[in-house]
DSSP file (Angstrom, degrees, kcal/mol; ACC not computed):
  #  RESIDUE AA STRUCTURE BP1 BP2  ACC     N-H-->O    O-->H-N    N-H-->O    O-->H-N    TCO  KAPPA ALPHA  PHI   PSI    X-CA   Y-CA   Z-CA
    1    1 A M     >        0   0    0      0, 0.0     4,-1.9     0, 0.0     5,-0.1   0.000 360.0 360.0 360.0 -35.4  100.1  119.7  119.3
    2    2 A K  H  >  +     0   0    0      1,-0.2     4,-2.5     2,-0.2     5,-0.2   0.907 360.0  52.6 -67.4 -37.1  103.1  120.2  116.9
    3    3 A T  H  > S+     0   0    0      2,-0.2     4,-2.0     1,-0.2    -1,-0.2   0.864 107.7  51.6 -66.1 -35.9  104.7  117.2  118.4
    4    4 A L  H  > S+     0   0    0      2,-0.2     4,-2.2     1,-0.2    -1,-0.2   0.894 112.0  46.6 -60.5 -45.2  101.5  115.1  117.7
    5    5 A I  H  X S+     0   0    0     -4,-1.9     4,-2.4     2,-0.2    -2,-0.2   0.891 111.1  51.9 -72.7 -37.8  101.4  116.2  114.1
    6    6 A A  H  X S+     0   0    0     -4,-2.5     4,-2.4     2,-0.2    -2,-0.2   0.904 111.2  47.2 -55.9 -45.2  105.1  115.5  113.6
    7    7 A I  H  X S+     0   0    0     -4,-2.0     4,-2.5     2,-0.2     5,-0.2   0.921 110.6  51.6 -61.5 -47.2  104.7  112.0  115.1
    8    8 A T  H  X S+     0   0    0     -4,-2.2     4,-2.3     1,-0.2    -2,-0.2   0.918 110.6  48.3 -63.2 -43.8  101.7  111.3  112.9
    9    9 A L  H  X S+     0   0    0     -4,-2.4     4,-2.3     2,-0.2    -1,-0.2   0.885 110.5  52.9 -62.8 -38.3  103.6  112.4  109.7
   10   10 A L  H  X S+     0   0    0     -4,-2.4     4,-2.1     2,-0.2    -2,-0.2   0.928 110.6  45.8 -62.9 -44.3  106.6  110.2  110.7
   11   11 A I  H  X S+     0   0    0     -4,-2.5     4,-1.9     2,-0.2    -2,-0.2   0.920 113.5  49.1 -59.5 -45.7  104.4  107.2  111.1
   12   12 A A  H  X S+     0   0    0     -4,-2.3     4,-1.5    -5,-0.2    -2,-0.2   0.865 111.9  49.8 -62.7 -36.1  102.6  107.9  107.8
   13   13 A A  H  X S+     0   0    0     -4,-2.3     4,-1.0     2,-0.2    -1,-0.2   0.927 110.2  48.3 -70.5 -40.3  105.9  108.3  106.0
   14   14 A S  H  < S+     0   0    0     -4,-2.1     4,-0.3     1,-0.2    -2,-0.2   0.815 113.2  48.4 -69.8 -28.4  107.4  105.1  107.4
   15   15 A A  H >< S+     0   0    0     -4,-1.9     3,-0.6     1,-0.2    -1,-0.2   0.809 109.2  54.1 -81.5 -24.7  104.3  103.1  106.4
   16   16 A A  H >< S+     0   0    0     -4,-1.5     3,-0.7     1,-0.2    -2,-0.2   0.629  99.1  62.4 -73.6 -23.1  104.3  104.7  103.0
   17   17 A S  T 3< S+     0   0    0     -4,-1.0    -1,-0.2     1,-0.2    -2,-0.2   0.618  90.3  68.5 -80.8 -13.3  108.0  103.6  102.4
   18   18 A A  T <  S+     0   0    0     -3,-0.6    22,-2.7    -4,-0.3     2,-0.3   0.541 104.6  44.8 -83.7  -8.2  107.0   99.9  102.6
   19   19 A Q  E <   -A   39   0A   0     -3,-0.7     2,-0.4    20,-0.3    20,-0.3  -0.937  68.3-158.1-133.4 159.0  105.1  100.2   99.4
   20   20 A I  E     -A   38   0A   0     18,-3.2    18,-2.3    -2,-0.3     2,-0.4  -0.963  22.0-113.9-133.3 153.9  105.7  101.7   95.9
   21   21 A H  E     -A   37   0A   0     -2,-0.4     2,-0.5    16,-0.2    16,-0.2  -0.717  23.3-157.5 -85.7 130.4  103.6  102.9   93.0
   22   22 A V  E     -A   36   0A   0     14,-3.9    14,-2.0    -2,-0.4     3,-0.1  -0.949  16.3-134.8-108.9 119.2  103.9  101.0   89.7
   23   23 A R        -     0   0    0     -2,-0.5    10,-0.1    12,-0.2    14,-0.0  -0.254  32.4 -90.1 -64.3 159.0  102.9  102.9   86.6
   24   24 A G        +     0   0    0     11,-0.1     2,-0.3     8,-0.0    10,-0.2  -0.298  53.2 174.0 -63.8 155.5  100.7  101.4   84.0
   25   25 A Y  E     -B   33   0B   0      8,-1.9     8,-3.0    -3,-0.1     2,-0.4  -0.978  31.0-121.3-159.4 159.7  102.4   99.5   81.3
   26   26 A T  E     -B   32   0B   0     -2,-0.3     6,-0.2     6,-0.3     2,-0.1  -0.886  28.5-137.4-108.9 130.4  101.8   97.3   78.2
   27   27 A K    >   -     0   0    0      4,-3.1     3,-2.3    -2,-0.4    -1,-0.0  -0.408  30.0-100.6 -79.0 166.2  103.3   93.9   78.1
   28   28 A K  T 3  S+     0   0    0      1,-0.3    -1,-0.1     2,-0.1    -2,-0.0   0.864 124.4  56.6 -54.4 -35.8  105.1   92.3   74.9
   29   29 A D  T 3  S-     0   0    0      2,-0.1    -1,-0.3     1,-0.1    -2,-0.0   0.451 125.3-104.0 -83.7   5.6  101.9   90.3   74.2
   30   30 A G  S <  S+     0   0    0     -3,-2.3     2,-0.4     1,-0.3    -2,-0.1   0.417  73.2 144.6  93.9   1.7   99.8   93.6   74.2
   31   31 A T        -     0   0    0     -5,-0.1    -4,-3.1     1,-0.0     2,-0.4  -0.593  43.6-137.9 -74.8 125.5   98.3   93.1   77.7
   32   32 A Y  E     -B   26   0B   0     -2,-0.4     2,-0.5    -6,-0.2    -6,-0.3  -0.738  10.7-159.2 -90.0 134.8   97.8   96.4   79.6
   33   33 A V  E     -B   25   0B   0     -8,-3.0    -8,-1.9    -2,-0.4     3,-0.1  -0.954  19.1-135.6-104.8 121.4   98.7   96.3   83.2
   34   34 A A        -     0   0    0     -2,-0.5   -12,-0.1   -10,-0.2     2,-0.0  -0.331  33.2 -81.5 -80.9 166.7   97.0   99.3   85.1
   35   35 A P        +     0   0    0      0, 0.0     2,-0.3     0, 0.0   -12,-0.2  -0.329  63.2 159.8 -61.2 142.9   98.7  101.4   87.6
   36   36 A H  E     -A   22   0A   0    -14,-2.0   -14,-3.9    -3,-0.1     2,-0.3  -0.955  37.1-108.7-156.4 175.0   98.9   99.8   91.1
   37   37 A E  E     +A   21   0A   0     -2,-0.3     2,-0.3   -16,-0.2   -16,-0.2  -0.840  35.8 171.9-108.1 146.6  100.6   99.7   94.5
   38   38 A R  E     -A   20   0A   0    -18,-2.3   -18,-3.2    -2,-0.3     2,-0.2  -0.971  38.1 -83.2-147.7 173.0  102.8   97.1   95.6
   39   39 A T  E     -A   19   0A   0     -2,-0.3   -20,-0.3   -20,-0.3     3,-0.1  -0.449  52.9-100.8 -75.6 144.0  105.2   96.2   98.4
   40   40 A A        -     0   0    0    -22,-2.7    -1,-0.1    -2,-0.2     2,-0.1  -0.308  47.5 -99.0 -59.2 141.9  108.8   97.6   98.2
   41   41 A P        +     0   0    0      0, 0.0     2,-0.2     0, 0.0    -1,-0.1  -0.367  58.5 146.9 -65.3 144.5  111.3   94.9   97.0
   42   42 A N        -     0   0    0      2,-0.3    30,-0.0    -3,-0.1    -3,-0.0  -0.865  62.2 -79.6-160.9-171.4  113.3   93.2   99.7
   43   43 A N  S    S+     0   0    0     -2,-0.2    30,-2.1    28,-0.1     2,-0.3   0.204 105.5  53.7 -92.2  12.8  115.0   89.8  100.5
   44   44 A T        -     0   0    0     28,-0.3    -2,-0.3    29,-0.1    29,-0.1  -0.969  57.5-153.6-143.3 154.6  111.6   88.2  101.7
   45   45 A N  S >  S+     0   0    0     -2,-0.3     3,-1.8    27,-0.2     6,-0.2   0.376  75.0  99.2-104.3   4.2  108.0   87.6  100.5
   46   46 A L  T 3  S+     0   0    0      1,-0.3    -1,-0.1    25,-0.1    26,-0.0   0.747  87.4  43.9 -62.0 -25.6  106.6   87.5  104.0
   47   47 A D  T 3  S+     0   0    0     -3,-0.1    -1,-0.3     7,-0.0     2,-0.2   0.281  89.0 114.1-102.8   9.4  105.5   91.0  103.7
   48   48 A N    X   -     0   0    0     -3,-1.8     3,-1.1     1,-0.1     6,-0.1  -0.567  69.4-130.0 -81.5 149.5  104.0   90.8  100.1
   49   49 A Y  T 3  S+     0   0    0      1,-0.3     7,-0.2    -2,-0.2     5,-0.2   0.795 108.0  53.7 -65.2 -31.9  100.4   91.2   99.5
   50   50 A S  T 3  S+     0   0    0     13,-0.2    15,-3.1     5,-0.1    14,-1.2   0.511  84.5 102.5 -85.8  -5.1  100.3   88.1   97.4
   51   51 A T  B X  S-c   65   0C   0     -3,-1.1     3,-1.8    12,-0.2    12,-0.5  -0.677  86.2 -99.3 -86.9 139.6  101.9   85.8  100.2
   52   52 A R  T 3  S+     0   0    0     13,-3.8    12,-0.2    -2,-0.3     3,-0.1  -0.257 110.5  37.5 -55.9 137.4   99.4   83.6  102.0
   53   53 A G  T 3  S+     0   0    0     10,-0.5     2,-0.3     1,-0.4    -1,-0.3   0.250 101.7  91.2 101.2 -11.1   98.5   85.0  105.4
   54   54 A N    <   -     0   0    0     -3,-1.8     9,-3.4    -5,-0.2    -1,-0.4  -0.832  61.9-146.9-115.0 158.7   98.5   88.6  104.1
   55   55 A V  B     -D   62   0D   0     -2,-0.3    -5,-0.1     7,-0.3     6,-0.1  -0.988  21.3-120.6-125.6 128.7   95.6   90.7  102.6
   56   56 A N     >  -     0   0    0      5,-2.6     4,-3.2    -2,-0.4     3,-0.5  -0.558  19.5-153.8 -71.5 120.0   95.9   93.3   99.9
   57   57 A P  T  4 S+     0   0    0      0, 0.0    -1,-0.2     0, 0.0     0, 0.0   0.755  91.5  50.5 -67.5 -19.6   94.6   96.5  101.6
   58   58 A Y  T  4 S+     0   0    0      1,-0.1    -2,-0.1   -21,-0.1    -3,-0.0   0.752 126.6  19.2 -91.4 -24.3   93.6   98.0   98.2
   59   59 A T  T  4 S-     0   0    0     -3,-0.5    -1,-0.1     2,-0.1    -3,-0.0   0.551  90.6-129.1-116.7 -18.5   91.7   95.0   96.8
   60   60 A G     <  +     0   0    0     -4,-3.2    -2,-0.0     1,-0.3     0, 0.0   0.521  59.8 144.4  77.8   2.5   90.8   93.0  100.0
   61   61 A Q        -     0   0    0     -5,-0.3    -5,-2.6    -6,-0.1    -1,-0.3  -0.530  48.0-129.8 -73.9 134.6   92.2   89.8   98.2
   62   62 A P  B     -D   55   0D   0      0, 0.0    -7,-0.3     0, 0.0   -10,-0.1  -0.526  31.0-100.3 -77.6 153.2   94.0   87.3  100.5
   63   63 A G        -     0   0    0     -9,-3.4   -10,-0.5   -12,-0.5   -12,-0.2  -0.433  33.2-176.2 -70.9 150.0   97.4   86.1   99.4
   64   64 A T        +     0   0    0    -14,-1.2   -13,-0.2   -12,-0.2     2,-0.1   0.542  47.4 100.8-122.9 -11.2   97.8   82.8   97.8
   65   65 A K  B    S-c   51   0C   0    -15,-3.1   -13,-3.8     1,-0.1    -2,-0.0  -0.463  76.4-107.5 -79.0 147.4  101.6   82.3   97.3
   66   66 A E        -     0   0    0    -15,-0.2    -1,-0.1    -2,-0.1     2,-0.1  -0.514  37.9-113.1 -70.2 136.6  103.6   80.1   99.7
   67   67 A P        -     0   0    0      0, 0.0    -1,-0.1     0, 0.0     3,-0.1  -0.411  33.3-103.4 -68.1 150.2  105.9   81.9  102.0
   68   68 A D    >   -     0   0    0      1,-0.1     3,-1.0    -2,-0.1     2,-0.2  -0.335  37.0-108.8 -60.9 144.6  109.6   81.6  101.6
   69   69 A S  G >  S+     0   0    0      1,-0.2     3,-1.4     2,-0.1     7,-0.4  -0.542 103.3  11.9 -73.3 148.3  111.5   79.3  104.1
   70   70 A Y  G 3  S-     0   0    0      1,-0.2    -1,-0.2    -2,-0.2     3,-0.1   0.541 119.2 -89.1  68.5   5.0  113.6   81.0  106.5
   71   71 A G  G <  S+     0   0    0     -3,-1.0     2,-0.3     1,-0.3    -1,-0.2   0.755  94.6 121.0  67.5  25.8  112.0   84.4  105.5
   72   72 A Y  S <  S-     0   0    0     -3,-1.4   -28,-0.3   -28,-0.1    -1,-0.3  -0.831  75.3-115.9-117.0 162.4  114.5   85.0  102.7
   73   73 A G  S    S+     0   0    0    -30,-2.1     2,-0.6    -2,-0.3   -29,-0.1   0.884 108.2  39.8 -63.9 -39.7  113.9   85.4   99.0
   74   74 A S  S    S-     0   0    0    -31,-0.2     2,-1.5    -6,-0.1    -1,-0.2  -0.936  98.6-115.8-107.9 126.3  115.8   82.3   98.2
   75   75 A A        +     0   0    0     -2,-0.6    -5,-0.1    -3,-0.1    -2,-0.1  -0.256  55.3 158.6 -60.9  87.3  115.1   79.4  100.6
   76   76 A R        -     0   0    0     -2,-1.5    -4,-0.1    -7,-0.4    -2,-0.0  -0.890  41.5-114.0-112.5 145.9  118.7   79.1  101.9
   77   77 A P        -     0   0    0      0, 0.0     3,-0.1     0, 0.0    -1,-0.0  -0.272  36.7 -96.5 -66.6 161.2  119.4   77.4  105.3
   78   78 A A        -     0   0    0      1,-0.1    -8,-0.0     0, 0.0     0, 0.0  -0.610  51.3 -97.1 -78.6 143.3  120.7   79.5  108.2
   79   79 A P        -     0   0    0      0, 0.0     2,-0.4     0, 0.0    -1,-0.1  -0.301  35.8-125.6 -66.1 144.9  124.5   79.2  108.4
   80   80 A S        -     0   0    0     -3,-0.1     2,-0.7     1,-0.0     0, 0.0  -0.733  17.9-137.1 -93.2 138.1  125.7   76.6  110.9
   81   81 A L        -     0   0    0     -2,-0.4    -1,-0.0     0, 0.0     0, 0.0  -0.812  19.7-167.6-103.5 120.2  128.1   77.9  113.5
   82   82 A Q        -     0   0    0     -2,-0.7     3,-0.1     1,-0.0    -2,-0.0  -0.877  27.3-107.5-107.0 139.3  131.1   75.6  114.2
   83   83 A P        -     0   0    0      0, 0.0     2,-0.3     0, 0.0    -1,-0.0  -0.265  36.7-108.7 -60.6 148.7  133.4   76.1  117.1
   84   84 A I        -     0   0    0      1,-0.0     0, 0.0     0, 0.0     0, 0.0  -0.607  29.4-144.3 -78.9 129.6  136.9   77.4  116.2
   85   85 A Q        -     0   0    0     -2,-0.3     2,-0.1    -3,-0.1    -3,-0.0  -0.894  19.1-125.0-100.9 129.1  139.5   74.5  116.7
   86   86 A P        -     0   0    0      0, 0.0     4,-0.0     0, 0.0    -1,-0.0  -0.412   6.2-137.6 -67.5 144.9  142.9   75.9  118.1
   87   87 A S  S    S+     0   0    0     -2,-0.1    -2,-0.0     1,-0.1     3,-0.0   0.819  90.1  26.0 -74.4 -26.8  145.9   75.0  115.9
   88   88 A Q  S    S-     0   0    0      3,-0.0     2,-0.1     0, 0.0    -1,-0.1  -0.908 100.7 -88.6-125.5 147.9  147.9   74.2  119.2
   89   89 A P        -     0   0    0      0, 0.0     2,-0.1     0, 0.0    -2,-0.1  -0.445  47.5-108.2 -57.6 136.3  146.8   73.2  122.5
   90   90 A L        -     0   0    0     -2,-0.1     3,-0.0     1,-0.1     0, 0.0  -0.410  31.5-144.6 -72.4 141.9  146.1   76.0  124.8
   91   91 A Q        -     0   0    0     -2,-0.1     3,-0.1    -3,-0.1     2,-0.1  -0.774  29.1 -97.7-102.5 146.6  148.7   76.4  127.5
   92   92 A P        -     0   0    0      0, 0.0    -1,-0.1     0, 0.0     2,-0.0  -0.393  46.4-100.0 -68.2 143.6  147.6   77.5  131.0
   93   93 A L        -     0   0    0     -2,-0.1    -3,-0.0     1,-0.0     3,-0.0  -0.318  32.5-150.0 -63.4 140.8  148.0   81.2  131.7
   94   94 A Q        -     0   0    0     -3,-0.1     2,-0.1     1,-0.0    -1,-0.0  -0.885  28.5-100.9-109.0 147.8  151.1   82.2  133.7
   95   95 A P        -     0   0    0      0, 0.0     2,-0.6     0, 0.0    -1,-0.0  -0.375  35.0-123.8 -63.8 140.8  150.9   85.3  136.0
   96   96 A I        -     0   0    0     -2,-0.1    -3,-0.0    -3,-0.0     0, 0.0  -0.747  18.2-142.7 -86.6 126.2  152.6   88.3  134.4
   97   97 A Q        -     0   0    0     -2,-0.6     3,-0.1     1,-0.0    -1,-0.0  -0.775  20.6-126.3 -88.9 128.9  155.4   89.8  136.7
   98   98 A P        -     0   0    0      0, 0.0     2,-0.1     0, 0.0    -1,-0.0  -0.475  34.3 -97.3 -69.5 148.0  155.4   93.6  136.4
   99   99 A P        -     0   0    0      0, 0.0     4,-0.1     0, 0.0     0, 0.0  -0.359  26.8-124.8 -60.7 145.3  158.8   95.0  135.5
  100  100 A S  S    S+     0   0    0      1,-0.3     0, 0.0     2,-0.1     0, 0.0   0.794 106.3  26.7 -68.0 -23.6  160.7   96.2  138.6
  101  101 A N  S >  S+     0   0    0      1,-0.1     3,-1.5     3,-0.0    -1,-0.3  -0.663  71.7 178.7-138.9  86.6  161.1   99.7  136.9
  102  102 A P  T 3  S+     0   0    0      0, 0.0    -1,-0.1     0, 0.0    -2,-0.1   0.645  79.0  41.4 -68.1 -15.8  158.3  100.2  134.6
  103  103 A Y  T 3  S-     0   0    0      2,-0.1    -2,-0.0    -4,-0.1     0, 0.0   0.265 104.7-119.8-115.9  18.0  159.2  103.8  133.4
  104  104 A A    <   +     0   0    0     -3,-1.5    -3,-0.0     1,-0.2     3,-0.0   0.876  53.1 167.3  55.4  44.7  162.9  103.2  133.1
  105  105 A L        -     0   0    0      1,-0.1     2,-0.2     0, 0.0    -1,-0.2  -0.634  46.8 -95.0 -86.8 150.7  163.6  105.9  135.7
  106  106 A P        -     0   0    0      0, 0.0     2,-0.2     0, 0.0    -1,-0.1  -0.451  45.4-120.5 -63.4 131.3  167.1  106.1  137.1
  107  107 A Q        -     0   0    0     -2,-0.2     3,-0.0     1,-0.1    -6,-0.0  -0.475  21.1-117.5 -69.8 133.6  167.2  104.2  140.5
  108  108 A A        -     0   0    0     -2,-0.2    -1,-0.1     1,-0.1     0, 0.0  -0.658  39.6 -99.6 -69.6 134.9  168.1  106.0  143.6
  109  109 A P        -     0   0    0      0, 0.0     2,-0.5     0, 0.0    -1,-0.1  -0.263  34.3-137.8 -45.4 132.4  171.3  104.7  145.2
  110  110 A T        -     0   0    0     -3,-0.0     2,-0.5     2,-0.0    -3,-0.0  -0.867  12.2-135.7-103.0 137.6  170.6  102.3  148.1
  111  111 A N        -     0   0    0     -2,-0.5     2,-0.5     2,-0.0     0, 0.0  -0.754  16.2-160.6 -86.7 130.6  172.8  102.8  151.1
  112  112 A R              0   0    0     -2,-0.5    -2,-0.0     1,-0.1     0, 0.0  -0.952 360.0 360.0-114.3 132.5  174.0   99.6  152.5
  113  113 A F              0   0    0     -2,-0.5    -1,-0.1     0, 0.0    -2,-0.0   0.344 360.0 360.0-112.7 360.0  175.3   99.7  156.1
């Protein structure tokens, strides 16, 4: 039972972190903006309540703004990946010969008959 409560609280906390509360304020022209909830700022408008395809859960209003291209705040194209060009032609690999005495141990004398 405690595990179920902990999981429920974790899900609620993660859902709540996607939105923030905005306090009421007065604009320079004297217009009052009432307190409200909005999505947390990030690099995309795809998850904003005002973007077409989304619905504001507090007002029920559908979004009207056009979604950003590529899912980023500024419509920038994805980087193009270019193959790396070697500065010199590649040489075929040659097998590596292990050293005759890899640990530099003294060699035992060999008897020649």
